[in-house]
C-alpha positions as CSV (number, residue, x, y, z in Angstrom):
1,M,-0.1,0.0,0.0
2,R,1.3,3.4,-0.7
3,T,-0.2,6.7,0.9
4,Q,-0.6,9.0,-2.3
5,I,-3.2,6.7,-3.9
6,W,-4.6,5.0,-1.1
7,S,-7.9,5.0,-2.5
8,R,-6.8,2.9,-5.5
9,T,-4.7,0.4,-3.4
10,A,-7.5,0.0,-0.7
11,R,-9.5,-1.6,-3.5
12,R,-7.4,-4.5,-3.7
13,L,-7.1,-6.4,-1.0
14,A,33.6,-11.9,-10.1
15,R,35.6,-14.6,-8.7
16,S,36.0,-17.8,-10.9
17,I,33.1,-17.0,-12.9
18,P,32.6,-19.8,-14.9
19,A,33.2,-22.5,-12.1
20,L,30.8,-20.5,-9.5
21,A,28.2,-20.1,-12.3
22,L,27.9,-23.8,-12.6
23,A,27.9,-24.2,-8.9
24,L,24.6,-22.4,-8.5
25,A,21.5,-24.7,-9.3
26,V,17.8,-24.4,-9.1
27,S,16.1,-27.5,-7.4
28,N,12.8,-28.4,-6.3
29,V,14.1,-29.4,-2.8
30,S,16.7,-28.2,-0.2
31,P,19.9,-30.0,-0.3
32,A,18.9,-31.2,3.3
33,A,16.4,-33.6,1.5
34,G,19.5,-35.1,-0.4
35,A,18.1,-34.3,-3.9
36,A,20.3,-33.9,-6.7
37,H,20.4,-30.5,-8.4
38,R,18.4,-29.8,-11.4
39,A,19.9,-28.2,-14.6
40,G,17.3,-25.7,-14.8
41,P,14.7,-23.9,-12.9
42,H,12.0,-25.8,-11.3
43,N,9.2,-23.5,-10.0
44,V,6.3,-24.4,-7.8
45,N,3.0,-22.7,-7.8
46,T,2.5,-22.3,-4.0
47,S,-1.0,-20.9,-4.1
48,R,-2.7,-22.3,-7.0
49,S,-5.8,-20.0,-6.2
50,P,-8.2,-18.0,-8.3
51,G,-7.9,-14.2,-8.4
52,N,-4.5,-12.4,-7.7
53,Q,-2.0,-12.9,-5.0
54,N,0.8,-10.4,-5.1
55,E,3.2,-8.4,-2.9
56,T,4.9,-11.3,-1.1
57,S,6.8,-12.2,1.9
58,I,8.5,-15.4,2.9
59,V,11.1,-16.8,5.6
60,I,13.0,-20.0,6.3
61,D,12.6,-21.1,9.9
62,P,16.3,-21.2,11.2
63,A,15.5,-23.6,14.0
64,N,13.9,-26.1,11.3
65,P,15.2,-24.9,7.8
66,R,12.7,-27.4,6.2
67,D,10.0,-25.2,7.5
68,M,9.1,-22.4,5.0
69,V,6.2,-19.8,5.0
70,G,5.0,-17.1,3.0
71,T,2.2,-14.5,2.8
72,S,0.7,-12.2,0.4
73,N,-2.3,-9.9,-0.5
74,V,-5.4,-11.6,-1.3
75,E,-7.6,-9.8,-4.1
76,F,-11.2,-10.3,-2.8
77,G,-12.3,-9.5,0.7
78,A,-10.0,-9.1,3.8
79,G,-7.0,-11.4,4.6
80,L,-3.7,-12.7,3.5
81,V,-2.7,-15.6,1.5
82,H,-0.8,-18.0,3.6
83,V,1.4,-20.7,2.2
84,W,3.9,-23.0,4.0
85,S,6.1,-26.0,3.6
86,T,7.4,-28.5,6.0
87,D,9.3,-30.4,3.6
88,G,12.1,-27.8,2.4
89,G,9.8,-26.4,-0.4
90,V,8.9,-29.5,-2.2
91,T,5.1,-29.3,-1.5
92,W,3.1,-26.3,-0.2
93,K,-0.1,-26.0,1.9
94,K,-2.2,-22.9,1.6
95,N,-5.0,-21.1,3.4
96,V,-6.3,-17.5,4.1
97,I,-5.7,-15.8,7.3
98,A,-6.5,-12.5,9.0
99,D,-9.9,-12.6,7.2
100,G,-11.6,-11.9,10.5
101,G,-11.4,-13.6,14.0
102,P,-8.5,-13.1,16.3
103,L,-6.0,-11.7,13.9
104,G,-8.5,-9.1,12.6
105,S,-9.3,-8.3,8.9
106,A,-6.1,-7.6,6.8
107,C,-6.0,-5.5,4.1
108,C,-2.4,-5.7,3.0
109,D,1.3,-5.1,3.4
110,S,2.5,-8.4,5.2
111,Q,6.1,-8.8,6.1
112,L,7.7,-11.7,7.8
113,A,10.7,-12.4,9.9
114,A,12.1,-15.7,11.8
115,D,14.5,-15.8,14.7
116,E,17.0,-18.2,16.1
117,F,14.4,-19.7,18.7
118,G,11.9,-20.7,15.8
119,N,9.5,-17.8,16.2
120,V,8.1,-16.7,13.0
121,F,6.7,-13.3,13.3
122,L,4.2,-11.5,10.9
123,V,3.4,-7.7,10.5
124,Y,0.5,-6.5,8.6
125,L,-2.2,-3.9,8.3
126,T,-5.7,-3.8,9.3
127,F,-6.8,-0.2,10.4
128,R,-3.6,-0.3,12.3
129,V,-0.4,-2.0,12.5
130,E,-0.6,-5.5,13.9
131,V,2.0,-8.3,14.7
132,A,1.0,-12.0,14.8
133,L,3.4,-14.9,16.3
134,S,3.8,-18.5,15.0
135,V,5.6,-20.9,17.2
136,D,4.9,-23.8,14.9
137,G,7.4,-23.0,11.8
138,G,4.8,-20.5,10.2
139,A,2.0,-23.2,10.1
140,T,-0.4,-21.3,12.5
141,F,-0.4,-17.5,13.8
142,H,-2.0,-15.8,16.9
143,P,-2.1,-12.1,17.8
144,L,0.8,-10.7,19.6
145,A,0.7,-6.9,19.5
146,S,-1.0,-3.9,17.9
147,L,1.6,-1.2,17.2
148,T,-0.4,1.8,16.5
149,P,-3.6,3.3,18.5
150,P,-6.8,1.7,17.9
151,G,-9.0,3.1,15.1
152,S,-12.7,2.9,14.0
153,V,-12.1,2.3,10.3
154,P,-13.1,-1.2,9.2
155,V,-11.7,-2.9,6.3
156,Q,-15.1,-2.1,4.0
157,A,-14.2,1.6,4.8
158,L,-10.5,1.1,3.7
159,R,-11.8,0.1,0.4
160,R,-13.8,3.3,0.3
161,G,-10.5,5.1,0.7
162,K,-10.2,5.8,4.6
163,L,-6.7,5.5,5.9
164,P,-5.2,3.1,8.4
165,T,-2.8,4.4,11.1
166,G,0.3,3.1,9.2
167,D,1.9,2.2,5.9
168,Q,4.2,-0.5,4.5
169,P,5.4,-2.1,7.9
170,S,8.5,-4.0,7.8
171,I,9.9,-6.5,10.7
172,A,13.1,-8.1,11.7
173,A,14.0,-10.5,14.4
174,A,17.5,-11.6,15.8
175,E,19.7,-11.3,18.7
176,G,16.9,-11.7,21.4
177,E,15.0,-8.8,19.9
178,V,12.1,-8.3,17.5
179,W,11.5,-4.9,15.6
180,A,8.9,-3.5,13.3
181,S,8.9,-0.2,11.7
182,W,6.5,1.8,9.5
183,T,5.3,5.0,8.4
184,S,2.9,6.7,10.7
185,F,-0.1,8.6,9.0
186,S,-0.2,11.0,11.8
187,N,3.0,12.8,10.9
188,G,4.6,10.8,7.8
189,K,7.5,9.9,9.6
190,I,9.1,6.5,10.3
191,Q,8.4,4.9,13.6
192,A,9.6,1.8,15.1
193,S,8.9,-0.4,18.2
194,G,10.8,-3.3,19.6
195,A,10.5,-6.2,22.1
196,A,12.7,-8.5,24.0
197,V,12.6,-12.2,22.9
198,T,14.0,-14.9,25.2
199,G,12.7,-18.1,23.6
200,L,10.0,-19.9,21.4
201,G,6.9,-18.1,22.4
202,Q,8.6,-15.9,24.9
203,V,8.3,-12.3,23.7
204,G,8.1,-9.4,26.0
205,P,5.9,-6.1,25.4
206,F,6.7,-4.0,22.5
207,S,8.3,-0.6,23.5
208,S,6.5,2.6,22.8
209,P,7.0,3.7,19.2
210,Q,10.2,5.8,18.5
211,T,10.3,8.4,15.6
212,A,13.3,8.0,13.5
213,Q,15.3,11.1,14.0
214,G,15.4,13.8,11.2
215,S,13.3,11.4,8.7
216,N,11.1,14.3,7.8
217,K,8.7,12.0,5.9
218,G,9.7,8.6,4.6
219,D,8.1,5.3,3.3
220,Y,8.8,2.2,1.5
221,G,11.6,0.9,3.7
222,D,13.2,-2.0,5.9
223,T,14.3,-3.0,9.3
224,V,17.4,-5.0,10.4
225,I,19.1,-6.0,13.4
226,G,22.9,-6.0,13.8
227,P,25.1,-8.4,15.7
228,D,25.2,-6.3,19.0
229,G,21.3,-5.7,19.1
230,Q,21.6,-2.4,17.2
231,V,18.8,-1.6,14.9
232,M,18.7,0.3,11.5
233,V,15.8,1.4,9.4
234,T,16.0,2.7,6.0
235,Y,13.3,4.7,3.6
236,Q,13.0,7.0,0.8
237,N,11.6,10.8,0.4
238,P,9.7,12.0,-1.2
239,T,7.0,9.3,-1.1
240,G,5.3,10.1,-4.2
241,G,6.1,11.3,-7.8
242,E,8.6,10.2,-10.6
243,G,11.8,11.2,-8.5
244,P,14.5,12.3,-7.6
245,A,14.4,10.8,-4.1
246,T,16.9,10.4,-1.2
247,I,17.5,7.2,0.7
248,Y,17.9,7.5,4.3
249,T,19.2,5.5,7.2
250,D,18.6,5.8,10.8
251,L,20.5,4.1,13.5
252,D,19.5,2.9,17.1
253,P,22.9,1.9,18.2
254,D,21.7,0.0,21.3
255,G,18.2,-1.5,20.1
256,L,16.2,-2.0,23.2
257,G,18.5,0.1,25.4
258,P,18.0,3.9,26.0
259,A,19.8,5.6,23.2
260,G,17.1,5.7,20.6
261,F,17.5,6.6,17.0
262,R,20.4,9.0,15.8
263,P,20.0,11.7,13.1
264,A,19.2,10.4,9.6
265,R,22.2,9.8,7.4
266,T,21.8,10.2,3.4
267,V,23.0,7.0,1.6
268,A,22.1,8.0,-2.1
269,V,19.7,9.9,-4.3
270,T,17.9,7.8,-7.0
271,N,15.8,9.0,-9.9
272,V,13.2,6.5,-8.9
273,G,10.7,8.1,-6.9
274,G,7.8,7.0,-4.8
275,Y,5.4,6.7,-7.8
276,D,7.6,6.0,-11.0
277,Y,5.7,4.4,-13.7
278,I,7.5,1.8,-15.9
279,P,5.9,-0.3,-18.8
280,A,6.1,-3.2,-16.4
281,Q,4.3,-1.5,-13.7
282,N,2.2,0.9,-15.5
283,E,-0.8,0.8,-13.2
284,R,0.9,0.5,-9.7
285,S,4.4,2.1,-10.3
286,V,7.6,1.3,-8.4
287,D,9.7,3.0,-5.7
288,A,13.3,2.4,-4.9
289,E,12.4,-0.4,-2.4
290,A,15.6,0.2,-0.4
291,G,16.4,-2.9,1.6
292,L,18.9,-3.8,4.2
293,A,20.9,-6.9,5.5
294,W,23.6,-7.2,8.3
295,D,26.1,-9.8,8.8
296,R,25.9,-11.6,12.1
297,T,27.8,-14.8,11.2
298,G,30.8,-14.0,13.3
299,G,32.6,-14.6,9.9
300,P,35.1,-12.5,8.0
301,H,32.5,-9.8,7.2
302,N,30.9,-9.7,10.7
303,G,29.3,-6.4,11.2
304,R,29.2,-5.8,7.7
305,L,25.8,-3.8,6.6
306,Y,24.2,-4.0,3.3
307,I,21.9,-1.9,1.4
308,M,20.3,-2.3,-2.1
309,Y,17.9,-0.2,-4.0
310,T,17.0,0.8,-7.6
311,T,18.4,3.7,-9.8
312,E,17.1,5.0,-13.1
313,R,19.7,6.5,-15.4
314,P,18.8,8.6,-17.3
315,D,15.8,10.0,-15.6
316,E,12.5,8.6,-17.2
317,S,14.4,6.3,-19.2
318,D,12.9,3.0,-17.9
319,D,16.3,1.9,-17.8
320,L,16.1,0.7,-14.0
321,D,18.9,-1.1,-12.2
322,V,19.5,-2.8,-8.8
323,Q,22.4,-1.4,-6.7
324,L,24.4,-2.8,-3.9
325,R,26.6,-1.0,-1.3
326,Y,28.2,-2.0,2.1
327,S,29.5,-0.5,5.0
328,D,31.7,-1.6,7.9
329,D,31.0,1.4,10.3
330,Q,27.3,1.0,11.0
331,G,26.2,3.3,8.0
332,A,28.5,6.1,8.6
333,T,30.3,5.7,5.2
334,W,29.4,3.3,2.2
335,S,31.2,1.5,-0.3
336,P,30.7,2.7,-4.3
337,E,27.8,1.3,-5.8
338,L,27.7,-2.2,-7.4
339,R,25.4,-3.1,-10.1
340,V,23.6,-6.4,-9.3
341,N,22.0,-7.0,-12.7
342,D,24.6,-8.1,-15.4
343,D,22.4,-7.6,-18.6
344,S,23.5,-5.3,-21.2
345,T,20.2,-3.8,-22.0
346,T,18.2,-0.5,-21.3
347,Y,15.3,-2.3,-19.8
348,S,13.8,-2.4,-16.3
349,Q,14.9,-4.4,-13.3
350,F,12.7,-3.4,-10.2
351,L,11.2,-4.3,-6.8
352,P,14.4,-6.1,-5.6
353,R,14.8,-7.7,-2.3
354,I,17.9,-8.7,-0.3
355,A,18.6,-11.6,2.0
356,L,21.7,-12.8,3.9
357,D,22.6,-16.4,4.9
358,Q,23.5,-16.1,8.6
359,T,25.3,-19.7,8.3
360,T,27.6,-18.7,5.5
361,G,27.7,-14.9,5.1
362,N,26.6,-15.2,1.4
363,L,24.2,-12.5,0.1
364,A,21.4,-13.0,-2.3
365,I,19.2,-10.4,-4.1
366,S,16.3,-11.3,-6.3
367,W,14.0,-8.9,-8.6
368,Y,11.8,-8.8,-11.6
369,D,13.5,-8.4,-14.9
370,C,12.6,-7.4,-18.4
371,R,15.8,-8.0,-20.0
372,N,14.5,-10.5,-22.4
373,D,11.3,-8.5,-23.6
374,R,12.4,-7.1,-26.8
375,G,8.8,-6.7,-28.1
376,N,9.4,-8.7,-30.9
377,H,7.0,-11.7,-30.2
378,G,10.2,-13.7,-29.2
379,P,10.3,-16.0,-26.1
380,G,10.8,-13.2,-23.8
381,D,7.8,-11.2,-25.0
382,T,4.0,-11.7,-24.4
383,D,2.2,-8.7,-26.6
384,G,4.7,-7.1,-29.0
385,V,5.6,-4.3,-26.6
386,R,9.1,-4.0,-25.2
387,N,10.2,-4.0,-21.6
388,D,6.7,-4.6,-20.1
389,D,7.2,-8.5,-19.5
390,A,9.1,-9.5,-16.4
391,V,10.9,-12.8,-15.4
392,M,12.3,-13.4,-11.7
393,Y,16.0,-13.3,-11.6
394,A,18.7,-13.4,-8.7
395,A,22.2,-13.2,-8.1
396,V,24.5,-14.1,-5.1
397,S,27.6,-12.7,-3.6
398,E,30.1,-14.8,-1.7
399,D,32.8,-11.9,-0.9
400,G,31.1,-9.7,1.1
401,G,29.5,-7.7,-1.7
402,Q,32.3,-6.9,-3.6
403,T,31.4,-8.8,-6.5
404,M,28.3,-10.5,-7.8
405,L,28.2,-14.0,-9.4
406,P,26.4,-14.2,-12.8
407,N,22.8,-13.7,-12.5
408,I,20.4,-16.6,-12.4
409,R,17.1,-17.0,-14.3
410,V,14.8,-18.1,-11.6
411,G,11.5,-18.0,-13.2
412,A,10.5,-20.4,-15.8
413,G,7.9,-18.6,-17.5
414,V,7.2,-14.8,-18.8
415,S,4.7,-12.7,-16.8
416,N,2.7,-9.5,-17.6
417,A,1.3,-7.6,-14.7
418,T,-1.2,-5.5,-16.7
419,D,-2.8,-8.7,-18.2
420,S,-3.5,-9.8,-14.5
421,G,-6.4,-6.9,-14.1
422,S,-5.3,-6.4,-10.4
423,G,-4.6,-2.5,-10.6
424,L,-1.8,-3.3,-8.1
425,D,0.4,-5.2,-10.8
426,Y,3.0,-7.4,-8.9
427,G,2.7,-5.0,-5.8
428,D,5.2,-2.9,-3.9
429,Y,7.6,-5.6,-3.1
430,E,8.4,-9.4,-3.4
431,G,9.9,-11.9,-0.8
432,L,13.3,-13.5,-0.5
433,A,14.7,-16.0,2.2
434,F,18.1,-17.3,2.6
435,H,19.3,-19.8,5.0
436,G,21.7,-22.8,5.1
437,G,22.8,-22.4,1.5
438,V,19.4,-22.2,0.3
439,F,17.6,-19.3,-1.0
440,L,14.2,-18.8,-2.4
441,P,12.2,-15.8,-3.6
442,L,8.3,-15.7,-3.6
443,W,6.9,-13.7,-6.1
444,A,3.7,-13.1,-8.3
445,D,3.6,-14.9,-11.6
446,N,1.0,-15.4,-14.2
447,S,3.0,-17.2,-16.9
448,N,1.4,-20.2,-15.8
449,S,4.4,-22.1,-16.5
450,T,3.7,-25.0,-14.1
451,G,0.2,-25.6,-15.6
452,D,-1.9,-25.2,-12.5
453,N,-3.0,-21.6,-12.2
454,P,-6.7,-21.8,-12.0
455,D,-7.0,-18.4,-14.1
456,G,-4.8,-19.9,-16.9
457,R,-2.0,-18.0,-18.6
458,L,-1.7,-14.3,-18.5
459,H,-4.5,-13.7,-16.3
460,A,-4.5,-13.5,-12.4
461,L,-1.4,-13.8,-10.7
462,D,-0.5,-16.8,-8.4
463,L,2.6,-17.2,-5.8
464,Y,5.7,-18.9,-7.3
465,T,8.7,-20.0,-5.8
466,A,11.8,-22.0,-6.4
467,V,14.5,-23.4,-4.1
468,V,18.0,-22.4,-5.3
469,T,21.1,-23.9,-3.6
470,V,24.3,-22.4,-3.2
471,P,26.9,-25.3,-2.6
């Protein structure tokens, strides 16, 4: 959800390059299951449901890596599509949650986080920012906390354009803490709240919301926890328009301690604004979608902080690229930009997501990619229009963000968001999880490459994933 057109959104509910390239394979099961790697992408339709599912989140449970759980918007009515696997991504169960009852009636904007104890946290919007908890690997959730004041706006009123109390919340869990941040509709600034976690199901009360210092206004950000329990949020401002926009970070150096957030720091200026319309998202638009990851492995890059975002050069060219930078001083200074996508086209790469494997220190980034859509009715094109058809791609860094391995095409089929008729396109973001040498994105896809989308090819979007192993 994005504030500028809420009435619309409320209606929808290298090193050794050749060898390393061969070392990356897409499989339909995790290495823990002992399966052989597949030579090509094996995609799984996790939702297999009528109507559109989009704007996704996914996590792997570190306490039991065979447990994986994802969520997304549901097109009709209130609730969240909920998919989960207990066998490393081979098979997936599905239902709809937060469609009334104890979890309330969700409109949208779900995000997931999992911690070392096996807790899986879910943040989402009703008419306020809500947090739910799972202690069974994400199979079921129960209410945990409401982080914004009570309101009197039911979901039916949200669809008529009335506002909840926050936007695009994000959540992180690690180092005995769980933190959520969101944009407050009372002042347009980033707020954050945290709680102590001492074991499975053992979560203390959330702190009173803190306002990120100097944030002015901001949105479309991320939350991350560092190796010493420090917390950082990122966001962009302005939150509307075609750009340019500035990407900021705010640091709370002691997490649940008394210090609070320090003044904001500028990371980058990008031509991707809060509502940047591109052919592949010509109804919803995109933002820079900045994301964070923090190395807590104790390895050679322990304490290294990563930020990822989207740029457009030149402005209004629809030539969007995914950029990566890292910091070894908690965001005081940053490395130069490293372009993640390795194509030689001037087409769009957008809605990136970042995840770090805390067992290895390896970094993964995934995104929607239009590099194959030449508008020539070839294999990357569905409609004779260039740069409006997308496929899920990903890349890995094994050297602390200094270089990226060759890009991997993860999506087996080509999708067109306009054909979905959702008005939301792919959504504001997509999900990615990485643990134990396995990463998997969860993305909205209407290619019907698996043949089990009830709406058929190039109609409504289902939730697709593919398990990628990094030996």
